[in-house]
N, C-alpha and C positions, 0 to 999 in steps of 0.2 A: 439289283441294278445291272442292266445288261450293257455290253460294250460292243463295238463294231470292229472287226478286223478285216483288212483288205487281203483277199486271196484271188488268184486267177480263176477264171471260169473252169479251166481244166481241173484244178485242185478241188474246187467246189463239187464238180461232177464225180471225182474220185471218192470224195467223202460221202457223197450221196449214195454211191454204190454199196457202201458198208452199212447203210441204214436199213431199218425195217419199216414197214408201213406204220405211219403215225409217229415216228421218232423225229425229234427236232435235231438240228445240227448240234446243239448242246448235248443232247442224249448220246448221239453217235460219237462225238469227240470224247465225252466222259468215258464211254465204254472202251474206246480205242486206247485212251491213256491208261486206264486201269489194266488192260491187257498188256500194254507195253511195260508197265511197272512190274507186273507179275513175271513177265519174261526176263526182265533185267535181274530180278531177285533170284529166279531159278538159275540163270547163267552164273551169277555170283556164287550161289551155294554149290553149284555143280562144277565149278572151276577146279581143275586138277593141277594147276600150276603149283609147283613146289610141294607136291604131295609125294609121299612114298608109300609103298605097299606096307600093310600092317606087320608082316613078318620082319621086314627091314626095320621098321620103327621099334618093334619089340627088341630086336637084336641091338639096336643103338642104345636103347634105354638100359638094357642089362649091362652093356659094356660101360656106360657112363656111370651107373650107380652100382658097381660091384661091391659086394660086402667084404 
């Protein structure tokens, strides 16, 4: 079952620019959403916030769990 969404002609034209011959708007949007999800996942996995270099992590671990 399809639905209708209201978008401006400018946005419609921009979406159309991403399309290939024979693609429907549904095809184009599905591809764009898939790409956006992959980019978000990559950014999440590559986020270096709160990361420390491996040498520092090893030093911290050795200090914390001394024998």
